[in-house]
C-alpha positions as CSV (number, residue, x, y, z in Angstrom):
1,M,50.5,228.2,-86.2
2,V,49.0,230.8,-88.4
3,L,50.6,234.2,-88.9
4,K,48.0,236.8,-89.9
5,Y,48.3,240.3,-91.4
6,L,51.8,239.8,-92.7
7,H,52.0,240.8,-96.4
8,Y,52.6,238.0,-98.8
9,T,55.6,239.7,-100.4
10,T,57.6,239.1,-97.2
11,E,60.4,236.7,-97.9
12,V,60.2,233.3,-96.2
13,E,63.8,233.5,-95.2
14,D,63.2,236.9,-93.5
15,I,60.3,235.4,-91.4
16,Q,62.5,232.4,-90.5
17,Q,65.4,234.7,-89.3
18,E,63.0,236.9,-87.4
19,L,61.4,234.0,-85.6
20,F,64.9,232.5,-84.8
21,A,66.0,235.9,-83.3
22,L,62.9,235.7,-81.1
23,G,63.9,232.2,-79.9
24,H,61.8,229.9,-82.2
25,V,63.1,227.6,-84.9
26,A,60.8,227.1,-87.9
27,R,60.6,223.8,-89.7
28,N,58.5,224.9,-92.6
29,I,57.0,228.2,-93.7
30,V,54.3,228.4,-96.4
31,I,52.5,231.5,-97.8
32,V,48.8,230.6,-98.2
33,H,47.1,231.0,-101.5
34,H,43.3,231.2,-102.2
35,R,42.0,227.8,-103.0
36,L,40.1,228.9,-106.2
37,T,41.9,231.9,-107.6
38,K,45.4,230.9,-106.4
39,E,46.2,234.5,-105.4
40,P,48.5,234.8,-102.4
41,L,46.8,235.8,-99.1
42,N,48.2,237.7,-96.1
43,L,48.4,234.4,-94.2
44,V,51.4,232.3,-93.4
45,F,51.5,228.8,-92.0
46,V,54.5,228.1,-89.8
47,D,55.6,224.7,-88.4
48,L,57.9,225.1,-85.4
49,E,60.4,222.7,-84.0
50,P,59.3,221.3,-80.7
51,A,60.6,223.3,-77.8
52,N,59.7,224.2,-74.2
53,N,58.9,227.8,-75.1
54,Y,56.4,227.0,-77.9
55,K,53.5,228.9,-76.1
56,D,55.6,232.1,-76.1
57,I,55.1,232.4,-79.9
58,Y,51.5,233.7,-79.3
59,N,52.8,236.7,-77.4
60,I,54.6,238.0,-80.5
61,T,52.8,241.1,-81.9
62,T,55.3,242.4,-84.5
63,I,57.6,241.0,-87.1
64,Q,59.8,243.3,-89.2
65,H,58.0,246.3,-87.7
66,K,54.7,245.0,-88.9
67,I,51.8,244.4,-86.6
68,I,50.7,240.7,-86.8
69,H,48.5,238.2,-85.0
70,I,49.5,234.6,-84.3
71,E,46.9,231.9,-83.6
72,P,46.7,228.2,-83.7
73,P,45.4,226.6,-86.9
74,R,41.8,225.8,-87.1
75,T,40.9,222.1,-87.0
76,K,38.1,220.6,-89.0
77,K,35.0,219.8,-87.1
78,K,34.3,216.1,-86.9
79,H,30.6,216.0,-87.3
80,I,28.1,214.1,-89.4
81,P,26.6,216.4,-92.1
82,Q,22.9,217.1,-91.7
83,C,20.6,218.5,-94.4
84,A,19.0,221.8,-93.7
85,R,15.9,221.0,-95.6
86,C,15.0,217.4,-94.6
87,Q,17.1,217.1,-91.4
88,E,18.4,213.7,-92.4
89,Y,22.1,212.9,-91.7
90,G,24.7,212.0,-94.3
91,H,24.2,214.8,-96.8
92,T,23.9,218.6,-96.8
93,N,21.1,219.3,-99.3
94,V,18.4,217.6,-101.2
95,Q,18.6,217.7,-104.9
96,Q,16.3,220.3,-106.3
97,Q,13.0,218.9,-107.7
98,P,11.8,220.5,-110.9
99,L,8.8,222.9,-110.4
100,R,5.6,221.4,-111.5
101,V,3.3,223.5,-113.6
102,W,-0.4,222.5,-113.3
């Protein structure tokens, strides 16, 4: 699951203890970093232990008196890439041709 709007300075152990107090056991908790700049973001990935109450996690609105939003992770779309210029499948753009000066 993805925890949104929780500040990146929040300790992982604190998140784990808070989730445990709410009835959920976390396997792994990771603070997300921007893929290019490597700066921490206000997103947290949480892997939970399998349990019967796993859907109850989406009803949580606060952790440590901070308003949060919990949602399932986005999955990658499995589609064939299609070029916007030539409409052919298998690539996303045609290499730019040099401009011809007459």
